[in-house]
C-alpha angles and dihedrals in degrees: 000000000000118000092226114068129177124241092261094053092046089053092049092049091047092052094045096044098033098106092052095041092048093050092046093047090050090049093049091048091050098049099036113101112241103232124194127236116269114270125231143070119340098194138030148112130263143144132054136267133043116000116263118181113206135185119194111193139170146059138337092310091059091041091057100242107176098044133067103234139027089243088069094040132085095270096048095045092045091051091048092051095045090045089076088067107027146021098254120212102188142183129188120207110176142135129190111248095020120152129191097275088048092052091050089051090049094051099040099076094045120112115251116260133155124258126181092209133021118192120196127199105184139126108068093093091043087055096047089049087053096240101174115250090242093053091044094055088049088058090050089056089053092047092048092052092047093049092047090050096046103034109016092211121194087216132024112192114194111193108217123247107281118268096263091173087068098046105113091192089072115077123224133294089021091060092050093047094047089046090058091047093050094046091055091049089053093046092055091044091054089049091050093052095041094098099035110092096196095046122078137173118223114201112235107246110252088216090074088071099038099046138015097031123163123240093274092061089228108075129052123260121224091281091049092051089048092058090048094046093049091052090050093046093052090048094050095044091050091051095045091047091052091050092051091046 
């Protein structure tokens, strides 16, 4: 079956498979260890070179669930990698379980301040709560406008919804169904950002679900976050170099 399904077909599949999907989702929720957010600093300055101000915002992936400290998490490893090129002034704004409306509510009351780069990790909880891909991309429009208004970033990097089709912790057919849902969310996100020069979508590395997983089988371990951080770092360095050139 094709990976891209229309709204009507998704609704049909949801109705037909709902009893199985509901039971499997309940089972996964019950047996999955509830891991805390990584501990450690959520702002600071490090590195050497030209100043680069970065905000990392979003859900459990941004918060570092799956590892003990922020040094092992996405933020810490991204800052460490970028610190070879820039003096990084960084801020982490993340909450485990956050979805797109929750992130908008978290950002809205913040005072305006400039960032060179904003990195978003959001979408997994929208998907598991069955926010339709169309509604989800509407929320990304709202978030993009809010971020532009508050932070005027030169680059907004939206990490795609994680590759749920590759998440072995999810049983079939739940994994297959959520994979279809996540792929459509990512397709619409790429379409939304297609005509926005300062907005980019970075595909979530599949390797974070096939190797280096934490004990819950859902979140990355330190090695999984390292793969993700290195991809982000390369992406940001390439963009910043092109801007300077």
